[in-house]
N, C-alpha and C positions, 0 to 999 in steps of 0.2 A: 396582040394586045394593044389596046389603046392607049394614048398618052393621056387620057384622062385618067384611066384606072392606075397607070404608073404613077401619075402626079398625085393622086389621091392616096395610094399606099406610101408614096415618100413623105407626105405631109404628116401621115398617121406615124410613120418610123421616126420623123422629126419631133413631133410631141413626145413619143415614148423616150426618145433620145434626151430631150430636155429633161424629162422626169428622170431618167437614170443618172443624168449629171447632176442635179439637185441631190439625189441621194447619195451619190458618191462624194460630193462636195460637203454633204453633211455628217455622213458616217465614215468616210473612207472608201477608196476604190475597191479594196479587198471584201470588205463586208456587203458592199454593193453587188459585187459578183456572186457572191454567196447567195443573195437573195435572187438574182437572177437565175442561177442554178436551181434555186427552190422553185421557181415558176417553171423551168423547164421540167423539173420532175412532175409537176401537176400536168404537164403535157405530155409527158413519157407516159404516165398512167393511163392518160386517154386513147394514147395511141397503141399501148399494149392491149387494152380491152378491144379497141376497133379491129386490131389486128386478129386476135383470138375468134371474135365473132364472124370477121369476114372471111378467115381461113381455118376453119376449125380442123381441117386436116392437115396442116401446114401451109406455111406462107409462100405463096407463088411470087417470087420476086419481081418478075417483070411487070405483072398485073400491079404490085404494090408501088413500085416506082413510076409507072405510068401514072397512077392516081397522084403521086406526089408532084410529077410535073405538071398536071392538070391544076392541082391546088396552088402551086407557086405562080403559075402564069395568071391564074384568076385573082392572086394578090399583087400583080404587077411585075413579077419577075419575067425576064427572057431566060427561058430555061428549055434546054433540049436533052434528051435521052440518048445516050451512048452505050451501047452494049459491047462490053470488052470479051467476055464470054458467059456461058450459062450460069455462072456463080457470080459475076461481077458486073455490075451496071454503075454508070456514071450520071449525074445529073450535072450539065454543064450550063452555069449560070454566067450570062454575058450582060446583064443588065439588073442591077439590085438595088431597088428600092430603099432598103434596109441601110445598105452601106451610105447611099446619098442623103437619107434622113438623119443617120447619127452624124455624118460628116456636117451638115447644116447646123446640127445642135451643137458643134464645136468639139467633137470627139477625134482624137488622133487616129491614125490608121492602127497602130498599136493595140489601142482600146478596142477599137471595132472588131479586130481580128480576135483578141482575146474574148471579147463577149461573144462572138459568134462560135468559136472553138469550144467553148466551155458548154454550150448549149448542145453542140454536136456529142461531146463526151457523155453529157448525162442521158441524153436520147439513145446513145449507143447501149447504155447499161439496161434501160428498158426494153430495147430490141433484143437483147440477149436474155431477158426473162420469157421472151416470146420463143426464141430458139437460140440456144448456145452457139450457133455456128454464125450469127450476125456478126459483122464488123462494119461500122460506119465511121468514115474518115474524110478529111479534106485534105487531099495531097497538094491541090494547088489552090491559095488563097492569094488572089491578086485583084482584090476588087477596085482598087484604084484605077486599074487599067482593065476593068471591065472582063475580069475572068476568075471564076471560082468553080472548082470540080468538087462534088460531093459524091464520094465512092462507097456504095454500099456492096458488101459481099454477104453471100449465104451460103456457107459449105453445108452440104448435106451428108 
């Protein structure tokens, strides 16, 4: 990933972070987080439709997560795939333009973490609409030190 892609993504997240901060300052952080969840619900609908189209006979977890890693990398993240077992894959992010952009916009680590994890919880609900065996969690969130693990489990 080029430094140009990372910087471009970071500036995009900075702008989004400023907007989120303005919204939170205007209507309160909890209402702003709720609007953020609504945005992720729209993303979840798109993800659900894409997965049903791409995998009509059932999601192949490794192919899905490999495409996620490619997408994150294209967006400026430094991400790698870790295979725990056939049912459990981890995307390890070691450079996150979202974190850096939101931090530049003045958000605390606590707000950035909550922002991230609320999106994860919403997306997990949509993944479960595709396959009830899906689990999506972030067991390690330490973006300030350059480490976040996104864990995907698909029990068949």
